[in-house]
C-alpha positions in Angstrom: 0.0 0.0 0.0 1.3 3.4 -0.9 1.2 6.2 1.6 -1.3 9.1 1.2 1.7 11.5 0.6 2.9 9.3 -2.2 -0.5 9.3 -3.9 -0.9 13.1 -3.4 2.5 14.0 -4.9 3.7 11.3 -7.3 0.4 10.3 -8.9 -0.5 13.8 -10.1 3.1 14.2 -11.5 2.7 10.9 -13.5 -0.7 12.1 -14.9 0.9 15.4 -15.9 3.7 13.6 -17.7 1.3 11.3 -19.5 -0.8 14.2 -20.6 2.2 16.1 -21.8 3.4 13.0 -23.8 0.0 12.8 -25.4 0.0 16.5 -26.3 3.5 16.6 -27.8 3.5 18.8 -30.8 4.1 17.3 -34.2 7.6 17.5 -35.7 8.5 20.7 -37.4 7.5 20.7 -41.1 10.5 20.1 -43.4 11.1 22.2 -46.4 12.6 20.9 -49.7 16.2 21.6 -48.8 15.9 19.8 -45.5 14.2 16.8 -47.1 16.9 16.6 -49.7 19.7 16.8 -47.1 18.1 14.0 -45.1 17.7 12.0 -48.3 21.4 12.4 -49.3 22.5 11.3 -45.8 20.1 8.3 -45.3 18.9 6.8 -48.6 20.5 3.3 -48.7 20.6 3.1 -52.5 22.5 6.4 -52.7 24.9 5.3 -50.0 25.5 2.0 -51.7 26.3 3.8 -55.0 28.7 6.1 -53.2 30.5 3.0 -51.8 30.9 1.7 -55.4 32.9 4.9 -56.2 35.0 4.5 -53.2 35.9 0.9 -54.3 37.1 2.2 -57.6 39.2 4.8 -55.8 40.9 2.0 -53.9 41.5 0.2 -57.2 43.6 3.2 -58.3 46.1 2.2 -55.7 46.4 -1.3 -57.0 46.7 -0.1 -60.6 49.8 2.0 -59.9 51.7 -0.6 -57.8 55.1 -1.7 -59.1 55.6 -5.4 -59.8 57.0 -7.4 -56.9 60.5 -8.8 -57.2 61.0 -12.5 -57.1 63.4 -14.3 -54.8 64.7 -17.7 -55.7 67.0 -20.1 -53.8 68.5 -23.1 -55.7 71.0 -25.8 -54.7 73.2 -28.1 -56.7 76.2 -30.5 -56.3 74.9 -32.6 -53.4 76.5 -36.0 -53.6 74.4 -39.2 -53.9 77.2 -41.8 -53.4 80.5 -42.4 -51.4 83.8 -41.4 -52.9 87.0 -43.1 -51.8 85.2 -44.7 -49.0 84.2 -41.3 -47.5 80.7 -40.1 -47.6 80.4 -36.3 -47.5 77.0 -35.5 -49.1 77.1 -31.8 -48.5 80.7 -31.1 -49.2 80.0 -30.2 -52.9 76.6 -28.5 -52.4 76.4 -25.1 -53.9 73.8 -22.5 -52.8 72.5 -19.9 -55.3 70.1 -17.2 -53.8 68.9 -14.9 -56.5 66.5 -11.9 -57.2 64.7 -11.1 -60.4 62.5 -8.1 -61.3 60.2 -7.4 -64.2 60.8 -4.0 -65.7 57.7 -2.6 -67.4 58.3 -0.5 -70.4 56.1 2.0 -72.4 54.7 3.6 -69.2 52.4 0.7 -68.6 52.1 1.5 -64.9 51.2 5.1 -65.5 48.6 4.1 -68.1 47.0 1.7 -65.7 46.9 4.5 -63.2 45.3 6.9 -65.7 42.8 4.2 -66.8 41.8 3.6 -63.1 41.4 7.3 -62.5 39.3 7.8 -65.6 37.2 4.7 -64.6 36.6 6.4 -61.2 35.6 9.7 -62.9 33.1 7.8 -65.0 31.8 6.1 -61.9 31.5 9.4 -60.1 29.5 10.9 -63.0 27.3 7.8 -63.1 26.8 8.1 -59.4 25.7 11.7 -59.8 23.4 10.6 -62.6 21.8 8.0 -60.3 21.5 10.7 -57.6 19.8 12.9 -60.2 17.2 10.2 -60.9 16.6 9.5 -57.2 16.3 13.2 -56.4 13.6 13.5 -59.1 11.8 10.6 -57.5 12.1 12.4 -54.2 11.0 15.7 -55.6 8.0 14.0 -57.2 7.0 12.4 -53.8 7.5 15.8 -52.2 5.2 17.5 -54.7 2.6 14.8 -54.3 2.7 15.4 -50.5 2.2 19.1 -51.0 -0.6 18.5 -53.5 -2.3 16.0 -51.2 -2.1 18.6 -48.4 -3.6 21.3 -50.7 -6.4 18.9 -51.8 -7.1 18.0 -48.1 -7.3 21.6 -47.1 -9.7 22.2 -50.0 -11.8 19.2 -48.9 -11.9 20.6 -45.4 -13.0 24.0 -46.6 -15.7 22.5 -48.9 -17.0 20.4 -46.0 -17.0 23.3 -43.6 -18.8 25.5 -46.3 -21.4 22.8 -46.8 -22.0 22.4 -43.1 -22.7 26.2 -42.9 -25.1 25.9 -45.8 -26.8 23.0 -44.1 -27.2 25.1 -41.0 -28.8 27.9 -43.0 -31.2 25.5 -44.8 -32.1 23.7 -41.6 -33.1 27.0 -40.2 -35.2 27.6 -43.3 -36.8 24.2 -42.9 -37.6 25.0 -39.3 -39.2 28.2 -40.4 -41.3 26.5 -43.0 -39.3 28.0 -45.9 -37.9 24.7 -47.2 -39.5 21.4 -48.1 -38.3 18.2 -46.3 -37.4 16.6 -49.6 -35.1 19.5 -50.5 -33.4 19.4 -47.1 -32.9 15.6 -47.4 -31.2 16.1 -50.7 -28.9 18.7 -49.2 -28.2 16.3 -46.3 -27.4 13.5 -48.7 -25.1 15.8 -50.7 -22.8 15.9 -47.6 -21.8 12.3 -48.3 -19.8 13.5 -51.3 -17.9 16.1 -49.3 -17.1 13.5 -46.6 -15.9 11.1 -49.3 -13.7 13.8 -50.8 -12.3 14.5 -47.3 -11.5 10.8 -46.5 -10.0 10.2 -50.0 -7.8 13.3 -49.5 -6.7 12.0 -46.1 -5.7 8.6 -47.5 -3.8 10.2 -50.4 -1.9 12.4 -48.0 -0.9 9.4 -45.9 0.1 7.4 -49.0 2.3 10.3 -50.2 3.9 10.6 -46.7 4.6 6.9 -46.7 6.4 7.1 -50.1 8.4 10.1 -48.9 9.4 8.4 -45.7 10.5 5.3 -47.6 12.9 7.4 -49.7 14.2 9.0 -46.6 14.6 5.7 -44.8 12.8 7.3 -41.9 10.5 5.6 -39.4 8.8 8.7 -38.1 5.1 8.2 -37.4 2.9 9.8 -40.0 1.2 12.1 -37.5 4.6 13.6 -36.6 5.9 14.0 -40.1 5.1 16.9 -42.3 6.6 18.9 -45.2 6.1 22.5 -46.3 6.8 24.5 -49.4 5.2 26.8 -51.9 2.4 25.2 -53.8 2.1 27.7 -56.7 3.5 28.3 -60.2 5.7 30.8 -61.9 4.2 32.5 -64.9 7.5 33.3 -66.7 10.1 30.8 -67.9 13.6 31.2 -69.2 14.1 30.7 -73.0 14.6 27.2 -74.2 18.2 27.8 -75.3 19.2 28.7 -71.7 17.9 25.4 -70.4 19.7 23.6 -73.1 23.0 25.3 -72.3 22.6 24.5 -68.6 21.9 20.9 -69.4 25.0 20.5 -71.7 27.2 21.8 -68.9 25.6 20.0 -65.9 24.1 16.7 -67.1 26.2 14.0 -65.4 25.2 11.3 -67.9 26.5 13.4 -70.7 29.7 14.0 -68.7 30.0 10.3 -68.1 29.7 9.6 -71.9 32.5 12.1 -72.7 34.6 10.6 -69.9 34.0 7.1 -71.3 35.5 8.3 -74.6 38.7 9.4 -72.8 38.7 6.1 -70.9 38.5 4.2 -74.1 41.4 6.1 -75.6 43.6 5.4 -72.5 42.6 1.7 -72.7 43.8 1.7 -76.3 47.1 3.3 -75.4 47.5 0.7 -72.7 46.7 -2.1 -75.1 49.5 -0.8 -77.4 51.9 -0.6 -74.5 51.0 -4.1 -73.4 52.1 -5.3 -76.9 55.7 -4.4 -76.1 58.3 -6.8 -74.5 59.2 -6.3 -70.8 62.6 -7.5 -69.8 63.2 -9.4 -66.6 66.5 -8.6 -64.8 68.0 -11.3 -62.6 71.0 -11.5 -60.3 72.3 -14.3 -58.0 75.1 -15.3 -55.7 76.6 -18.8 -55.7 78.6 -20.6 -53.0 80.4 -23.6 -54.4 83.0 -25.2 -52.1 83.8 -27.9 -54.7 85.9 -25.5 -56.8 89.6 -26.2 -56.6 90.4 -22.5 -56.5 89.6 -21.4 -53.0 88.9 -17.9 -54.3 86.1 -19.2 -56.4 83.9 -20.4 -53.6 81.6 -17.3 -53.9 80.6 -16.0 -57.3 77.9 -13.7 -58.6 75.9 -13.8 -61.8 73.3 -11.8 -63.7 71.0 -12.3 -66.7 68.4 -10.5 -68.7 65.3 -12.3 -70.1 63.4 -10.6 -72.9 60.3 -12.3 -74.3 60.1 -12.5 -78.1 56.8 -11.0 -79.1 56.7 -12.7 -82.5 53.2 -14.1 -82.5 51.3 -12.5 -79.7 51.7 -8.7 -79.8 48.3 -8.1 -78.2 46.7 -7.5 -81.6 43.2 -8.4 -80.6 43.1 -6.1 -77.6 44.5 -3.3 -79.7 41.7 -3.7 -82.3 39.0 -4.1 -79.7 40.0 -0.9 -77.8 40.2 1.0 -81.1 36.6 -0.1 -81.9 35.6 0.8 -78.4 36.7 4.4 -78.9 34.3 4.7 -81.9 31.5 3.0 -80.0 31.8 5.4 -77.0 31.9 8.4 -79.4 28.6 7.3 -80.8 27.1 6.8 -77.3 28.3 10.3 -76.4 26.4 11.7 -79.4 23.3 9.7 -78.5 23.5 11.1 -74.9 23.7 14.6 -76.2 20.7 14.0 -78.4 18.8 12.6 -75.4 19.7 15.8 -73.4 18.0 18.0 -76.0 15.0 15.7 -76.2 14.6 15.7 -72.4 14.9 19.5 -72.2 12.4 20.1 -75.0 9.9 17.7 -73.6 10.0 19.1 -70.1 10.0 22.7 -71.5 6.8 22.3 -73.5 5.1 20.4 -70.7 5.8 23.4 -68.5 4.5 25.8 -71.2 1.3 23.8 -71.4 0.8 23.8 -67.6 1.5 27.5 -67.4 -0.9 28.2 -70.3 -3.7 26.3 -68.5 -3.0 27.8 -65.1 -3.0 31.4 -66.0 -6.7 31.5 -67.1 -7.7 29.3 -64.2 -6.1 31.8 -61.8 -7.2 34.9 -63.5 -10.7 33.9 -64.7 -12.1 30.5 -64.0 -11.6 30.3 -60.2 -13.0 33.7 -59.5 -15.9 33.0 -61.9 -16.7 29.7 -60.3 -16.7 31.1 -56.8 -18.8 34.2 -57.8 -21.3 31.9 -59.6 -21.6 29.7 -56.6 -22.1 32.6 -54.2 -24.7 34.3 -56.5 -26.7 31.1 -57.0 -26.5 30.3 -53.3 -28.0 33.7 -52.4 -30.6 33.3 -55.2 -31.5 29.8 -53.9 -31.9 31.0 -50.3 -34.2 33.7 -51.6 -36.2 31.5 -53.9 -34.7 32.8 -57.1 -32.9 29.6 -58.1 -33.8 25.9 -58.0 -32.1 23.3 -55.8 -30.7 21.7 -58.9 -29.0 25.0 -59.9 -27.6 25.3 -56.4 -26.1 21.8 -56.5 -24.7 22.3 -60.0 -23.0 25.6 -59.0 -21.5 23.9 -55.9 -20.2 21.0 -58.0 -18.8 23.3 -60.7 -16.9 25.3 -58.1 -15.6 22.1 -56.4 -14.5 20.6 -59.7 -12.8 23.8 -60.9 -10.9 24.2 -57.6 -9.8 20.6 -57.7 -8.7 20.9 -61.3 -6.7 24.0 -60.4 -4.9 22.2 -57.6 -4.2 19.2 -59.9 -2.8 21.6 -62.5 -0.4 23.2 -60.0 0.7 19.7 -59.0 1.3 18.9 -62.7 3.3 22.1 -63.1 5.5 21.3 -60.1 6.0 17.8 -61.4 7.0 19.2 -64.8 9.4 21.6 -63.0 11.0 18.6 -61.3 11.2 17.0 -64.7 13.0 20.1 -66.0 15.4 19.9 -63.1 16.0 16.3 -64.0 16.6 17.1 -67.6 18.9 20.1 -66.8 21.0 18.1 -64.3 20.6 20.6 -61.5 17.8 22.6 -59.9 16.8 25.4 -62.2 13.2 25.7 -61.0 12.0 25.5 -57.4 
């Protein structure tokens, strides 16, 4: 049994802690730069690709290593039978320790180093290109979350507006100014607003789940939120400026150009590998069987040069020469793909802006004004219930179409960033 003092002091404190834990505020909403920073730090696919680049950097060390010298120890002269009745099996044994070293000519080691470095450069550009694609996926998920939030706010506003209208019409019914059947139809119409609200809520949760998956984050959905401008820019840079940015910044185009240089270095290395590399050897011999006591210890040296008569690395020379041309064609194809991506994204943006401008300037105000006028007319008996419902539906559809168009514009902006190779539109 706990003492009364314990119950009076500790129990209220525990209750206060529990209430505070329940009322903890949600996590601060993250903007785009914060989301991108978290993604770069935590996304497992991106981190694995970065490790692949680090592996190639380690391979540069191996490529520039010198050949190891060889050490040999040979013996000869050991007796296998007696001589003059005396058996001295080790008396004539000679020991010959020696060292040999392969000397690489034609700068093979330097070419291997250059080849490894250029392979690392290609891998780094490929990594940046993979990051570019993943950032586009992240940006698309971020835009979908912003769009889902905007649609949810719109659904809340529509539901709140309809509840106010229901309150007015219930008062009219109570005053005898509205028939029961009309009130019932208005009450039934609320189902559509509730359905829109629940659908928007599910879409927002789904968008957050996709975003959290890309961030490799386990934050509860209720504590995770993002923020950012959900709007469009009416003016765009000229198409040629986007093309120039892409030609300079696209990592896949850079990787294609680097692959051409890598192929050229590989061809020079293939030519160098067709040359003969001499092996220098030196040894010391201890031979106590010589009659001359000053000849017990001798030294020797040799040079071994392979005769490259048949195998001069002809096949590898031809293959690497062809590979240069193949990579040049791939570079041209990558450049053509850059122009195609930029043009497609640009005209998609133009179409979105062309549709959004009249929506913002004309159709949205017109739909709202029409709804308000018909609402007042219906409340005063100047419009039918069908007109009132049609006006409300037209406003809801117009507003939703506008939000979806902004989402399409922001997705097209992300597509333009993907095509340009860096963020040119926020």
